[in-house]
C-alpha positions as CSV (number, residue, x, y, z in Angstrom):
1,M,86.0,55.9,-64.8
2,K,86.3,54.9,-61.0
3,S,88.8,56.8,-58.9
4,P,91.1,54.6,-56.9
5,D,90.1,56.6,-53.3
6,N,86.0,54.9,-54.6
7,P,84.7,52.8,-52.1
8,S,83.0,50.1,-55.0
9,N,86.5,49.7,-56.0
10,K,87.3,48.5,-52.3
11,T,84.8,46.3,-51.6
12,S,85.9,45.2,-55.0
13,S,89.7,44.3,-54.2
14,I,88.9,42.8,-50.5
15,G,86.4,40.5,-52.9
16,L,88.7,39.4,-54.8
17,I,91.6,39.1,-52.3
18,F,89.4,37.0,-50.2
19,M,88.6,34.9,-53.1
20,V,92.1,33.8,-54.0
21,V,93.2,33.6,-50.3
22,T,90.3,31.2,-50.1
23,L,90.9,29.1,-53.3
24,L,94.4,28.4,-52.6
25,L,94.2,28.1,-48.5
26,G,91.7,25.4,-49.6
27,A,92.9,23.5,-53.0
28,P,95.8,21.9,-51.0
29,L,93.6,20.5,-48.7
30,A,92.0,18.8,-51.2
31,G,94.5,17.0,-52.6
32,L,96.2,16.5,-49.2
33,S,93.0,14.5,-48.0
34,H,93.0,12.6,-51.5
35,S,96.7,12.0,-51.5
36,K,96.1,10.7,-47.1
37,G,92.9,8.2,-48.5
38,I,94.9,6.1,-51.3
39,Y,97.0,2.5,-49.8
40,Q,98.5,0.4,-51.6
41,S,97.0,-3.2,-49.7
42,K,92.6,-2.9,-50.1
43,E,93.5,-4.2,-46.4
44,E,94.9,-1.0,-45.1
45,A,91.8,0.6,-47.0
46,Q,89.1,-1.2,-45.2
47,K,90.6,-0.1,-41.5
48,R,90.8,3.3,-43.2
49,A,86.4,2.6,-44.2
50,D,86.1,0.9,-40.6
51,E,87.1,4.0,-38.9
52,I,85.6,6.4,-41.4
53,G,82.1,4.9,-41.4
54,C,82.1,3.4,-45.3
55,I,81.7,-0.7,-45.7
56,T,84.1,-1.4,-48.9
57,V,87.0,-0.2,-50.9
58,H,88.1,0.5,-54.2
59,Q,90.6,0.2,-57.1
60,N,91.9,3.5,-57.9
61,N,94.5,2.2,-60.5
62,D,97.1,-0.1,-58.7
63,R,96.3,1.9,-55.9
64,W,93.2,0.5,-52.9
65,M,91.2,3.4,-51.6
66,P,88.6,3.1,-48.8
67,C,84.5,4.2,-50.0
68,A,82.5,2.5,-52.9
69,D,83.8,5.2,-54.9
70,E,85.5,8.6,-53.9
71,R,82.4,10.4,-53.2
72,E,81.3,8.8,-51.0
73,L,84.8,8.8,-49.8
74,H,84.7,12.8,-49.7
75,R,81.7,12.9,-48.0
76,Q,82.4,10.6,-45.3
77,L,86.0,12.8,-44.2
78,R,83.5,15.5,-44.7
79,K,81.5,14.5,-41.3
80,Q,85.1,13.8,-39.6
Protein backbone atom coordinates (compact mmCIF):
# COMPACT_ATOMS: atom_id res chain seq x y z
CA MET A 1 0.00 0.00 0.00
CA LYS A 2 1.32 3.45 -0.91
CA SER A 3 1.72 6.05 1.79
CA PRO A 4 -0.12 9.39 1.39
CA ASP A 5 3.21 11.24 1.23
CA ASN A 6 4.46 9.20 -1.72
CA PRO A 7 5.43 11.57 -4.60
CA SER A 8 3.81 9.17 -7.07
CA ASN A 9 0.43 9.66 -5.36
CA LYS A 10 0.81 13.45 -5.49
CA THR A 11 1.62 13.36 -9.21
CA SER A 12 -1.40 11.17 -9.93
CA SER A 13 -3.67 13.45 -7.90
CA ILE A 14 -2.42 16.58 -9.66
CA GLY A 15 -2.94 14.93 -13.05
CA LEU A 16 -6.47 13.90 -12.12
CA ILE A 17 -7.34 17.37 -10.83
CA PHE A 18 -5.92 18.96 -14.00
CA MET A 19 -7.99 16.62 -16.19
CA VAL A 20 -11.23 17.33 -14.29
CA VAL A 21 -10.68 21.11 -14.40
CA THR A 22 -9.92 20.95 -18.12
CA LEU A 23 -13.10 18.99 -18.82
CA LEU A 24 -15.23 21.32 -16.72
CA LEU A 25 -13.86 24.44 -18.38
CA GLY A 26 -13.96 23.03 -21.90
CA ALA A 27 -17.46 21.56 -21.84
CA PRO A 28 -19.38 24.82 -21.34
CA LEU A 29 -17.40 26.48 -24.11
CA ALA A 30 -18.34 23.77 -26.59
CA GLY A 31 -21.99 24.06 -25.67
CA LEU A 32 -21.88 27.83 -25.82
CA SER A 33 -20.40 27.92 -29.31
CA HIS A 34 -23.00 25.44 -30.50
CA SER A 35 -25.93 27.38 -29.05
CA LYS A 36 -24.68 30.58 -30.67
CA GLY A 37 -24.56 28.78 -34.03
CA ILE A 38 -28.30 28.09 -34.29
CA TYR A 39 -30.54 30.65 -35.98
CA GLN A 40 -34.27 31.05 -36.56
CA SER A 41 -33.90 31.96 -40.22
CA LYS A 42 -31.80 30.77 -43.12
CA GLU A 43 -30.76 34.38 -43.80
CA GLU A 44 -29.32 34.82 -40.28
CA ALA A 45 -27.38 31.57 -40.58
CA GLN A 46 -26.07 32.59 -44.02
CA LYS A 47 -24.87 35.93 -42.64
CA ARG A 48 -22.92 34.12 -39.91
CA ALA A 49 -21.63 31.57 -42.43
CA ASP A 50 -20.21 34.41 -44.52
CA GLU A 51 -18.54 35.90 -41.43
CA ILE A 52 -16.75 32.69 -40.48
CA GLY A 53 -15.79 31.57 -43.97
CA CYS A 54 -18.46 29.01 -44.88
CA ILE A 55 -20.26 28.99 -48.21
CA THR A 56 -23.58 27.41 -47.31
CA VAL A 57 -25.93 26.65 -44.39
CA HIS A 58 -27.80 23.58 -43.19
CA GLN A 59 -31.00 22.87 -41.33
CA ASN A 60 -30.98 21.39 -37.83
CA ASN A 61 -34.52 20.42 -36.80
CA ASP A 62 -36.55 23.62 -37.26
CA ARG A 63 -33.53 25.95 -37.08
CA TRP A 64 -30.61 26.89 -39.33
CA MET A 65 -26.86 26.62 -38.82
CA PRO A 66 -23.90 28.04 -40.75
CA CYS A 67 -21.76 25.77 -42.96
CA ALA A 68 -22.60 22.55 -44.80
CA ASP A 69 -22.69 20.56 -41.53
CA GLU A 70 -21.72 20.82 -37.88
CA ARG A 71 -18.29 19.34 -38.53
CA GLU A 72 -17.44 22.16 -40.93
CA LEU A 73 -18.94 24.72 -38.54
CA HIS A 74 -16.72 23.57 -35.67
CA ARG A 75 -13.68 23.49 -37.94
CA GLN A 76 -14.31 27.10 -38.99
CA LEU A 77 -14.96 28.23 -35.40
CA ARG A 78 -11.64 26.74 -34.26
CA LYS A 79 -9.87 28.90 -36.86
CA GLN A 80 -11.28 32.07 -35.29
